[in-house]
Backbone as a chain_set.jsonl record, in Angstrom:
{"seq": "EVCNAMQQTFSIGRVSAKIVHHQEYYKVGRIIATRFVQQDEPLGTTVLAIKGSSTPYDFFVDATLWAMISVFQAMSILVPILDQMPNWVFALVLYLFPHWHEREIFENIRDVHMKLTRLYPNDEFVLTGHSLGGGIAIAAGGRYSVPAIGFSGPGSHFSRWRFG", "coords": {"N": [[0.906, -1.105, 0.008], [1.936, 1.269, 0.892], [3.909, 1.674, -1.054], [2.541, 1.822, -3.513], [1.378, 4.444, -2.69], [3.431, 6.106, -2.585], [3.723, 6.877, -5.369], [2.139, 9.006, -5.688], [0.854, 12.283, -5.303], [-0.527, 14.12, -2.777], [-2.98, 16.57, -2.044], [-4.012, 19.297, -0.277], [-5.893, 21.991, -0.443], [-3.406, 24.488, -0.496], [-1.275, 23.108, 0.146], [0.591, 20.261, -0.565], [1.452, 16.838, -0.082], [3.828, 14.188, -0.253], [4.826, 10.857, 0.179], [8.293, 10.234, 0.775], [9.912, 8.459, 1.492], [10.149, 5.2, 2.743], [10.11, 2.228, 4.869], [10.41, -1.423, 5.319], [7.734, -3.012, 6.99], [8.226, -4.633, 9.255], [10.528, -3.89, 10.367], [12.306, -2.729, 13.345], [12.015, 0.475, 14.322], [10.97, 1.531, 12.048], [10.695, 3.792, 9.234], [8.628, 6.176, 7.923], [8.718, 8.564, 5.574], [7.321, 11.781, 5.052], [6.978, 14.433, 2.785], [6.069, 17.851, 2.961], [4.852, 20.52, 1.19], [4.194, 23.811, 0.277], [2.351, 25.313, -2.071], [3.854, 26.995, -4.673], [6.165, 27.5, -3.322], [9.822, 26.643, -2.643], [10.698, 25.515, -0.48], [10.205, 22.953, 1.968], [8.622, 20.789, 4.458], [9.704, 18.056, 6.018], [8.664, 15.171, 7.432], [9.612, 12.768, 9.573], [8.277, 9.868, 10.335], [8.183, 7.554, 12.783], [7.626, 4.171, 13.44], [5.58, 2.873, 15.909], [5.095, 0.54, 18.628], [3.945, -2.656, 17.669], [3.938, -5.315, 17.036], [4.612, -8.552, 18.521], [7.699, -8.633, 18.58], [8.422, -5.946, 18.627], [7.662, -4.968, 21.15], [9.239, -6.555, 22.447], [11.579, -5.42, 22.031], [10.89, -2.822, 22.981], [10.919, -3.477, 25.895], [13.895, -4.246, 25.982], [15.095, -1.621, 25.478], [13.968, 0.15, 27.233], [14.119, -0.946, 29.943], [15.667, -0.619, 32.144], [15.079, 1.76, 32.831], [12.287, 1.484, 33.456], [12.424, -0.154, 35.591], [13.766, 1.703, 37.737], [11.618, 3.633, 37.88], [9.523, 1.807, 38.787], [10.682, 0.787, 41.276], [10.434, 3.454, 42.418], [7.905, 3.839, 43.311], [7.604, 2.247, 45.634], [9.986, 2.993, 47.0], [11.151, 6.043, 47.292], [13.564, 6.309, 45.496], [14.263, 7.595, 43.101], [13.981, 10.312, 44.094], [15.806, 10.644, 46.036], [18.29, 10.21, 45.43], [21.099, 11.534, 43.373], [20.739, 12.58, 39.973], [22.925, 11.868, 38.234], [23.892, 9.469, 39.062], [21.914, 7.681, 38.198], [22.064, 8.152, 35.551], [24.74, 7.072, 35.208], [24.076, 4.497, 35.641], [22.126, 3.653, 33.695], [23.79, 4.296, 31.38], [25.563, 2.304, 31.598], [24.062, -0.002, 31.186], [23.325, -2.629, 29.048], [23.123, -2.144, 25.508], [21.601, -3.298, 23.435], [19.851, -3.057, 20.89], [20.059, -0.52, 20.074], [22.113, 0.819, 18.525], [21.731, 0.073, 15.796], [19.239, 0.825, 15.298], [19.348, 3.542, 15.921], [21.264, 4.373, 14.032], [20.102, 3.887, 11.565], [18.074, 5.853, 11.386], [19.667, 7.908, 11.488], [20.836, 7.752, 8.955], [18.82, 7.571, 7.11], [17.984, 10.256, 7.69], [20.022, 11.781, 6.833], [20.249, 11.099, 3.982], [17.938, 12.311, 3.109], [18.233, 14.732, 3.792], [20.138, 15.484, 1.885], [18.628, 15.328, -0.49], [16.74, 16.959, -0.032], [17.777, 19.851, 0.788], [16.993, 22.407, 1.738], [14.783, 21.97, 3.3], [12.92, 21.845, 6.284], [13.224, 19.48, 8.93], [11.325, 17.086, 10.898], [11.221, 14.688, 13.572], [8.996, 12.16, 14.466], [6.671, 10.094, 16.447], [4.878, 7.495, 17.962], [4.267, 5.842, 21.232], [6.817, 3.23, 21.256], [7.793, 4.316, 18.765], [7.744, 7.072, 19.475], [9.317, 7.351, 21.856], [11.807, 6.586, 20.406], [11.948, 8.381, 18.573], [12.117, 10.809, 19.949], [14.545, 10.544, 21.369], [16.288, 10.096, 19.382], [16.078, 12.634, 18.084], [17.245, 14.389, 20.106], [19.935, 13.156, 20.035], [20.65, 13.775, 17.334], [20.301, 16.411, 16.988], [17.872, 17.227, 15.86], [14.53, 18.604, 15.511], [11.957, 17.203, 17.403], [8.866, 15.218, 18.061], [7.241, 13.384, 20.347], [4.876, 10.9, 21.083], [3.458, 9.492, 23.793], [5.744, 8.5, 24.435], [8.014, 6.0, 26.096], [9.479, 6.54, 29.439], [10.634, 9.415, 29.226], [12.123, 11.386, 30.538], [14.541, 9.969, 31.615], [15.527, 8.855, 29.374], [17.288, 10.603, 27.909], [19.759, 10.284, 29.064], [20.372, 7.664, 28.736], [20.361, 7.203, 26.04], [21.779, 9.293, 25.174]], "CA": [[-0.054, -0.074, 0.008], [2.762, 2.27, 0.773], [4.748, 1.501, -2.234], [1.598, 2.671, -4.269], [1.225, 5.803, -2.267], [4.617, 6.943, -3.142], [3.447, 7.277, -6.647], [1.208, 9.891, -5.614], [1.074, 13.521, -4.558], [-1.853, 14.505, -2.224], [-3.108, 17.933, -1.916], [-4.961, 19.785, 0.468], [-5.577, 23.48, -0.567], [-2.31, 25.04, -0.979], [-0.122, 22.085, 0.603], [0.94, 19.2, -1.15], [2.271, 15.965, 0.434], [4.27, 12.964, -0.936], [5.586, 9.97, 0.913], [9.513, 10.306, 0.045], [10.776, 7.212, 2.007], [9.473, 4.246, 3.549], [10.913, 1.013, 4.964], [9.489, -2.572, 5.525], [6.825, -3.099, 8.232], [8.592, -5.185, 10.268], [11.7, -3.257, 10.786], [11.746, -1.755, 14.342], [12.398, 1.879, 13.925], [10.661, 1.586, 10.571], [10.481, 5.12, 9.153], [7.866, 6.537, 6.703], [9.084, 10.045, 5.428], [6.521, 12.549, 4.101], [7.43, 15.757, 2.501], [4.885, 18.754, 2.592], [5.249, 21.739, 0.514], [3.124, 24.673, 0.117], [2.459, 25.556, -3.564], [4.742, 28.054, -5.13], [7.423, 27.648, -2.37], [10.721, 25.813, -2.752], [11.165, 25.0, 0.805], [9.391, 22.27, 2.528], [8.887, 20.371, 5.74], [9.893, 16.585, 5.822], [8.403, 14.558, 8.478], [10.08, 11.273, 9.466], [7.419, 9.19, 11.465], [8.805, 6.392, 13.444], [6.57, 3.357, 13.67], [5.511, 2.292, 17.235], [5.023, -0.925, 19.072], [2.644, -3.356, 16.984], [4.261, -6.749, 16.839], [5.588, -8.795, 19.634], [9.115, -8.296, 18.475], [8.539, -4.482, 18.978], [7.295, -5.055, 22.347], [10.481, -7.008, 23.224], [12.738, -4.184, 21.866], [10.462, -1.817, 24.026], [11.546, -3.948, 27.014], [15.205, -3.916, 26.036], [15.552, -0.427, 25.347], [13.521, 1.122, 28.368], [13.853, -1.818, 30.915], [16.338, -0.363, 33.32], [14.163, 2.989, 33.448], [11.07, 1.146, 34.009], [12.928, -0.589, 36.957], [13.691, 2.814, 38.484], [10.114, 4.121, 38.046], [8.656, 1.044, 39.605], [11.208, 1.128, 42.569], [10.27, 4.707, 43.223], [6.463, 3.74, 43.905], [7.752, 1.673, 47.13], [10.879, 3.848, 47.934], [11.317, 7.145, 46.418], [14.562, 6.517, 45.11], [14.404, 8.926, 42.154], [14.208, 11.502, 44.688], [16.992, 10.55, 47.105], [19.733, 9.974, 44.874], [21.555, 12.385, 42.458], [20.421, 12.111, 38.658], [23.976, 11.377, 37.654], [23.922, 7.965, 39.499], [20.881, 7.02, 37.443], [22.748, 8.395, 34.367], [25.732, 6.2, 34.976], [23.767, 3.239, 35.581], [21.593, 3.707, 32.397], [24.774, 4.404, 30.32], [26.483, 1.003, 31.643], [23.147, -0.978, 30.957], [23.504, -3.142, 27.77], [22.748, -1.359, 24.499], [21.446, -4.286, 22.392], [19.439, -2.807, 19.744], [20.088, 0.89, 19.826], [23.051, 1.103, 17.462], [20.985, -0.273, 14.451], [17.965, 1.793, 15.204], [19.92, 5.048, 15.612], [21.995, 4.45, 12.636], [18.982, 3.868, 10.532], [17.581, 7.045, 11.623], [20.742, 8.835, 10.786], [21.118, 7.34, 7.476], [17.549, 8.185, 6.272], [17.752, 11.734, 7.696], [21.212, 12.536, 5.999], [19.89, 10.822, 2.769], [16.829, 12.977, 2.626], [18.851, 16.049, 3.866], [20.978, 15.84, 0.557], [17.68, 15.272, -1.495], [15.961, 18.395, 0.109], [18.903, 20.501, 1.659], [16.566, 23.41, 2.405], [13.911, 21.744, 4.118], [12.904, 21.626, 7.818], [12.926, 18.121, 9.514], [10.913, 16.688, 12.242], [10.992, 13.348, 13.936], [7.638, 12.034, 15.359], [6.404, 8.734, 16.503], [3.891, 7.16, 19.038], [4.715, 4.535, 21.891], [8.143, 3.011, 21.029], [8.446, 5.303, 17.851], [7.832, 8.272, 20.137], [10.438, 7.178, 22.61], [12.662, 6.405, 19.734], [12.134, 9.857, 17.937], [12.624, 12.01, 21.001], [16.064, 10.116, 21.67], [17.168, 10.343, 18.074], [16.158, 14.04, 17.975], [18.026, 14.698, 21.028], [21.161, 12.771, 19.692], [21.208, 14.273, 16.137], [19.761, 17.773, 16.752], [16.676, 17.266, 14.882], [13.236, 18.728, 16.15], [11.049, 15.816, 17.455], [7.727, 15.271, 18.821], [6.957, 12.125, 20.757], [3.562, 10.956, 21.686], [3.169, 8.396, 24.921], [6.965, 7.598, 24.448], [8.316, 5.465, 27.558], [10.683, 7.056, 29.943], [11.345, 10.294, 28.333], [13.205, 12.112, 31.457], [15.873, 9.224, 31.517], [16.046, 8.555, 28.047], [18.476, 11.504, 27.319], [21.155, 9.93, 29.542], [20.411, 6.437, 28.131], [20.539, 7.181, 24.635], [22.944, 10.152, 24.518]], "C": [[0.893, 1.278, -0.075], [3.348, 2.714, -0.505], [3.856, 2.295, -3.237], [1.25, 4.193, -3.953], [2.281, 6.593, -2.51], [4.648, 7.326, -4.368], [2.627, 8.5, -6.807], [1.351, 11.244, -4.816], [-0.211, 13.811, -3.933], [-1.881, 15.74, -1.88], [-4.262, 18.372, -0.95], [-4.934, 21.328, 0.365], [-4.151, 23.781, -1.207], [-1.049, 24.053, -0.683], [-0.301, 20.727, 0.166], [1.873, 18.029, -0.078], [2.467, 14.738, -0.261], [5.15, 12.236, -0.013], [7.085, 9.868, -0.012], [10.4, 8.933, 0.405], [9.858, 6.377, 2.703], [10.243, 2.959, 3.67], [9.977, -0.246, 5.373], [8.765, -2.528, 6.851], [7.31, -3.524, 9.429], [9.734, -4.851, 10.915], [11.37, -2.426, 11.961], [12.704, -0.487, 14.057], [11.948, 2.381, 12.669], [10.263, 3.22, 10.423], [9.542, 5.199, 7.787], [8.211, 8.136, 6.671], [8.015, 10.777, 4.442], [6.84, 13.966, 4.124], [6.135, 16.621, 2.21], [5.497, 19.922, 2.197], [4.088, 22.601, 0.177], [3.419, 25.277, -1.446], [3.067, 27.126, -3.636], [5.95, 28.438, -4.16], [8.513, 26.483, -2.543], [11.165, 24.904, -1.579], [9.968, 23.995, 1.442], [9.558, 21.722, 3.928], [8.786, 18.809, 5.662], [9.695, 16.167, 7.063], [8.817, 13.076, 8.671], [9.431, 10.7, 10.733], [7.965, 7.912, 11.644], [7.742, 5.333, 14.034], [6.67, 2.923, 15.32], [5.34, 0.819, 17.495], [3.616, -1.577, 18.503], [2.816, -4.747, 16.822], [4.94, -7.079, 18.207], [7.129, -8.559, 19.907], [9.23, -6.665, 18.916], [8.48, -4.262, 20.33], [8.612, -5.52, 23.272], [11.562, -6.159, 23.04], [12.332, -3.018, 22.733], [11.182, -1.996, 25.209], [13.073, -3.645, 27.143], [15.723, -2.482, 26.146], [15.116, 0.583, 26.722], [13.459, 0.153, 29.619], [14.313, -1.222, 32.094], [15.472, 0.987, 33.907], [12.969, 2.51, 34.045], [11.281, 0.428, 35.463], [13.107, 0.419, 37.952], [12.328, 3.337, 38.962], [9.381, 3.134, 38.908], [8.996, 1.078, 41.299], [10.767, 2.334, 43.252], [8.731, 4.721, 43.75], [6.798, 3.166, 45.419], [8.804, 2.561, 47.894], [11.253, 4.94, 46.81], [12.75, 7.347, 46.247], [14.909, 7.436, 44.093], [14.483, 10.24, 42.858], [15.188, 11.91, 45.513], [18.189, 10.482, 46.543], [19.96, 11.0, 43.796], [21.277, 11.752, 41.026], [21.817, 11.418, 37.931], [24.281, 9.844, 37.916], [23.067, 7.238, 38.585], [21.424, 7.068, 36.043], [23.743, 7.355, 34.149], [25.115, 4.952, 34.92], [23.074, 2.982, 34.155], [22.476, 3.801, 31.364], [25.378, 2.896, 30.198], [25.348, -0.072, 31.159], [23.567, -1.356, 29.322], [22.766, -2.47, 26.599], [22.544, -2.391, 23.264], [20.912, -3.669, 21.101], [19.431, -1.193, 19.317], [20.901, 1.251, 18.652], [22.259, 1.061, 15.958], [19.885, 0.566, 14.414], [18.237, 3.218, 15.067], [20.595, 5.237, 14.297], [21.145, 4.629, 11.486], [18.467, 5.312, 10.395], [18.507, 8.111, 11.069], [20.802, 8.841, 9.469], [20.115, 7.974, 6.732], [17.632, 9.63, 6.409], [18.816, 12.421, 6.772], [20.652, 12.174, 4.346], [18.7, 11.942, 2.269], [17.184, 14.565, 2.781], [19.579, 16.479, 2.523], [19.771, 15.933, -0.519], [16.944, 16.856, -1.341], [16.946, 19.145, 1.011], [18.22, 21.573, 2.286], [15.443, 23.149, 3.166], [13.958, 21.719, 5.602], [12.511, 20.26, 8.122], [12.475, 17.894, 10.845], [10.901, 15.361, 12.282], [9.711, 13.326, 14.701], [7.588, 10.497, 15.486], [5.546, 8.651, 17.948], [4.435, 5.805, 19.957], [6.454, 4.525, 21.47], [8.639, 4.041, 19.836], [8.465, 6.647, 18.42], [9.072, 8.386, 20.912], [11.878, 7.511, 21.598], [13.116, 7.868, 19.159], [12.679, 10.883, 18.899], [14.245, 11.616, 21.312], [16.823, 10.417, 20.316], [17.305, 11.958, 17.784], [17.243, 14.68, 18.833], [19.711, 14.549, 20.529], [21.693, 13.446, 18.558], [20.632, 15.828, 16.049], [18.729, 18.182, 15.905], [15.365, 17.674, 15.852], [12.622, 17.505, 16.243], [9.915, 16.111, 18.553], [7.295, 13.859, 19.185], [5.475, 12.024, 21.344], [3.478, 9.479, 22.59], [4.457, 7.713, 24.696], [7.185, 7.266, 25.838], [9.485, 6.396, 28.008], [11.636, 8.318, 29.313], [12.486, 10.929, 29.255], [14.424, 11.452, 31.321], [16.369, 8.796, 30.331], [17.379, 9.409, 27.4], [19.662, 10.937, 27.951], [21.352, 8.437, 28.861], [20.812, 6.388, 26.742], [21.476, 8.368, 24.043], [21.867, 11.288, 24.03]], "O": [[0.698, 2.178, -0.892], [3.303, 3.861, -0.949], [4.304, 3.312, -3.768], [0.908, 5.004, -4.814], [2.091, 7.8, -2.656], [5.532, 8.124, -4.676], [2.429, 8.993, -7.917], [1.943, 11.25, -3.737], [-1.144, 13.724, -4.731], [-0.854, 16.194, -1.375], [-5.338, 17.774, -0.919], [-4.077, 21.953, 0.989], [-3.832, 23.341, -2.311], [0.038, 24.227, -1.234], [-1.291, 20.082, 0.51], [2.837, 18.406, 0.588], [1.527, 14.185, -0.831], [6.094, 12.797, 0.544], [7.104, 9.524, -1.194], [11.334, 8.486, -0.259], [8.843, 6.842, 3.222], [10.957, 2.579, 2.742], [8.825, -0.017, 5.742], [9.317, -1.953, 7.789], [6.998, -3.017, 10.506], [10.024, -5.416, 11.969], [10.477, -1.581, 11.916], [13.869, -0.515, 13.659], [12.369, 3.433, 12.188], [9.647, 3.825, 11.301], [9.68, 4.464, 6.809], [7.989, 8.857, 7.644], [7.867, 10.44, 3.267], [6.965, 14.635, 5.15], [5.274, 16.254, 1.41], [6.523, 20.347, 2.727], [3.04, 22.075, -0.198], [4.526, 25.616, -1.865], [2.828, 28.095, -2.915], [6.572, 29.498, -4.23], [8.061, 25.339, -2.585], [11.805, 23.856, -1.662], [8.802, 24.38, 1.346], [10.521, 22.101, 4.594], [7.738, 18.335, 5.224], [10.418, 16.648, 7.936], [8.345, 12.226, 7.916], [9.825, 10.912, 11.879], [8.204, 7.2, 10.669], [7.068, 5.632, 15.019], [7.75, 2.685, 15.859], [5.45, -0.011, 16.593], [2.487, -1.169, 18.777], [1.841, -5.408, 16.463], [5.605, -6.296, 18.886], [7.682, -8.363, 20.989], [10.215, -6.294, 19.556], [9.207, -3.383, 20.793], [8.95, -5.085, 24.373], [12.474, -6.152, 23.867], [13.19, -2.272, 23.205], [11.925, -1.13, 25.671], [13.545, -2.995, 28.077], [16.696, -2.212, 26.851], [15.785, 1.535, 27.126], [12.619, 0.52, 30.44], [13.574, -1.211, 33.079], [15.248, 1.214, 35.096], [12.57, 3.033, 35.086], [10.414, 0.454, 36.337], [12.662, 0.159, 39.07], [11.981, 3.451, 40.137], [8.62, 3.592, 39.76], [8.225, 1.262, 42.241], [10.692, 2.368, 44.48], [8.385, 5.578, 44.563], [6.206, 3.692, 46.361], [8.676, 2.866, 49.08], [11.586, 4.67, 45.656], [13.271, 8.358, 46.717], [15.935, 8.095, 44.262], [14.998, 11.207, 42.298], [15.493, 13.074, 45.77], [19.18, 10.713, 47.235], [18.927, 11.381, 43.245], [21.528, 10.561, 40.842], [21.687, 10.493, 37.129], [24.833, 9.122, 37.086], [23.478, 6.153, 38.173], [21.266, 6.071, 35.339], [23.735, 6.732, 33.087], [25.605, 4.184, 34.093], [23.527, 2.052, 33.488], [22.04, 3.393, 30.288], [25.639, 2.339, 29.132], [25.829, -1.107, 30.698], [24.028, -0.531, 28.534], [21.587, -2.235, 26.864], [23.235, -2.313, 22.247], [21.667, -3.813, 20.139], [18.836, -0.77, 18.326], [20.396, 1.975, 17.794], [22.272, 2.001, 15.163], [19.614, 1.054, 13.317], [17.61, 3.99, 14.341], [20.424, 6.236, 13.597], [21.408, 5.399, 10.561], [18.471, 5.867, 9.297], [18.149, 9.024, 10.325], [20.822, 9.895, 8.834], [20.364, 8.793, 5.847], [17.398, 10.32, 5.417], [18.572, 13.414, 6.086], [20.69, 13.104, 3.541], [18.654, 12.331, 1.102], [16.641, 15.464, 2.138], [19.602, 17.648, 2.138], [19.994, 16.679, -1.472], [16.689, 17.659, -2.239], [16.763, 18.902, 2.204], [18.656, 21.872, 3.398], [15.008, 24.119, 3.787], [15.053, 21.571, 6.145], [11.48, 19.834, 7.601], [13.047, 18.365, 11.828], [10.628, 14.725, 11.264], [9.354, 14.241, 15.443], [8.284, 9.742, 14.807], [5.549, 9.517, 18.823], [4.962, 4.849, 19.39], [7.172, 5.521, 21.393], [9.756, 4.551, 19.917], [9.22, 7.447, 17.866], [9.84, 9.331, 20.736], [12.749, 8.345, 21.847], [14.232, 8.381, 19.235], [13.578, 11.675, 18.617], [15.062, 12.524, 21.469], [17.924, 10.967, 20.313], [18.334, 12.49, 17.366], [18.071, 15.436, 18.324], [20.544, 15.454, 20.588], [22.884, 13.758, 18.52], [20.567, 16.352, 14.937], [18.672, 19.264, 15.321], [15.217, 17.059, 16.908], [12.68, 16.719, 15.298], [9.943, 16.872, 19.52], [6.975, 13.138, 18.24], [4.966, 12.944, 21.984], [3.439, 8.416, 21.97], [4.47, 6.482, 24.723], [6.726, 7.969, 26.738], [10.283, 6.92, 27.231], [12.831, 8.305, 29.017], [13.64, 11.006, 28.833], [15.403, 12.103, 30.957], [17.526, 8.392, 30.213], [18.227, 8.97, 26.623], [20.701, 11.12, 27.317], [22.476, 8.105, 28.483], [21.59, 5.52, 26.345], [21.853, 8.465, 22.876], [22.253, 12.28, 23.412]]}, "num_chains": 1, "name": "protein.A"}
């Protein structure tokens, strides 16, 4: 369906939208990029939407990416550990926790963003996503200095230390 949509440009009033990049559905951190351009304007906005959790494997990756953050948050229900210790202690633990899937996910986002930046050098770029995609979008936005909007992403406060 997405392949067919890439052949079309959709318009609403003076704004047109076209899917300019997509990846296979089962890829964790899958990106669908849509470019929005106002009529008679050379500049556009390209939105890289990162897929959220929808398969059992996505939920497994969710758990590996945010497990330690979830442990801290759950512990705080019983003992206010997050309020008692300095944030740098949690930052160090999160940094040292294994990073099983992150490299592939973040390199994919970086590569797609760089490719589209070469194609549309004057565009504004935005990362977005929901759930797993929202958490990844926020972390990647911070890592690569790209504006990002996440919806219901897990562990946003501590993600900056975990993912850089």
